[in-house]
C-alpha positions as a Python dict, from the first residue, in 0.01 Angstrom:
ca = {
    (1, 'M'): (0, 0, 0),
    (2, 'V'): (-281, 251, -40),
    (3, 'Q'): (-427, 384, 283),
    (4, 'T'): (-756, 563, 317),
    (5, 'L'): (-874, 835, 551),
    (6, 'A'): (-1098, 581, 726),
    (7, 'Q'): (-783, 397, 842),
    (8, 'L'): (-628, 706, 1003),
    (9, 'P'): (-636, 672, 1385),
    (10, 'P'): (-745, 969, 1600),
    (11, 'G'): (-462, 1212, 1665),
    (12, 'E'): (-272, 1123, 1345),
    (13, 'T'): (-215, 1353, 1049),
    (14, 'A'): (-185, 1264, 681),
    (15, 'V'): (-189, 1431, 339),
    (16, 'V'): (-469, 1368, 89),
    (17, 'S'): (-337, 1208, -230),
    (18, 'A'): (-661, 1138, -422),
    (19, 'V'): (-1040, 1119, -402),
    (20, 'S'): (-1167, 807, -576),
    (21, 'L'): (-1531, 914, -615),
    (22, 'Q'): (-1679, 1068, -929),
    (23, 'G'): (-1950, 1322, -996),
    (24, 'A'): (-2139, 1521, -735),
    (25, 'N'): (-2001, 1328, -436),
    (26, 'R'): (-1645, 1401, -544),
    (27, 'M'): (-1725, 1770, -585),
    (28, 'R'): (-1885, 1778, -239),
    (29, 'L'): (-1572, 1635, -76),
    (30, 'Q'): (-1350, 1874, -270),
    (31, 'E'): (-1565, 2171, -168),
    (32, 'L'): (-1522, 2062, 195),
    (33, 'G'): (-1144, 2085, 147),
    (34, 'F'): (-1040, 1725, 76),
    (35, 'L'): (-803, 1810, -209),
    (36, 'P'): (-470, 1648, -303),
    (37, 'G'): (-188, 1796, -98),
    (38, 'V'): (-407, 1914, 192),
    (39, 'R'): (-315, 1798, 545),
    (40, 'V'): (-594, 1622, 736),
    (41, 'T'): (-599, 1525, 1104),
    (42, 'A'): (-831, 1262, 1252),
    (43, 'L'): (-960, 1438, 1563),
    (44, 'Y'): (-1208, 1205, 1731),
    (45, 'E'): (-1473, 939, 1670),
    (46, 'S'): (-1834, 945, 1775),
    (47, 'P'): (-1927, 703, 2057),
    (48, 'F'): (-2020, 428, 1810),
    (49, 'G'): (-1723, 497, 1580),
    (50, 'D'): (-1914, 654, 1292),
    (51, 'P'): (-1890, 940, 1190),
    (52, 'V'): (-1536, 1060, 1253),
    (53, 'A'): (-1437, 1427, 1293),
    (54, 'Y'): (-1145, 1545, 1077),
    (55, 'G'): (-957, 1872, 1090),
    (56, 'V'): (-908, 2011, 742),
    (57, 'L'): (-822, 2368, 637),
    (58, 'D'): (-878, 2513, 987),
    (59, 'T'): (-1226, 2361, 1024),
    (60, 'V'): (-1378, 2040, 1160),
    (61, 'I'): (-1566, 1814, 920),
    (62, 'A'): (-1754, 1498, 1023),
    (63, 'L'): (-1746, 1218, 765),
    (64, 'R'): (-1899, 874, 765),
    (65, 'R'): (-1638, 600, 738),
    (66, 'A'): (-1782, 497, 400),
    (67, 'D'): (-1706, 843, 261),
    (68, 'A'): (-1365, 858, 432),
    (69, 'A'): (-1276, 525, 270),
    (70, 'T'): (-1291, 693, -73),
    (71, 'I'): (-1015, 941, 18),
    (72, 'E'): (-661, 810, -33),
    (73, 'I'): (-388, 942, 199),
    (74, 'E'): (-12, 944, 241),
    (75, 'R'): (124, 937, 597),
}
């Protein structure tokens, strides 16, 4: 079963396995640090649940759930 970053509950950590976007959006996520093998932690959600803050490579990145759903993870 493939899980995505959008399904990761706050406080949990996972490893990125793939980014399923193509083109400029894929490059943007990779430049932010969402690369295969990198550990990502879901830190907290905004009050309405979107966006979600993720800890990646010693920084905090906020992603919309739609973007997080394109990042496959392994727990």
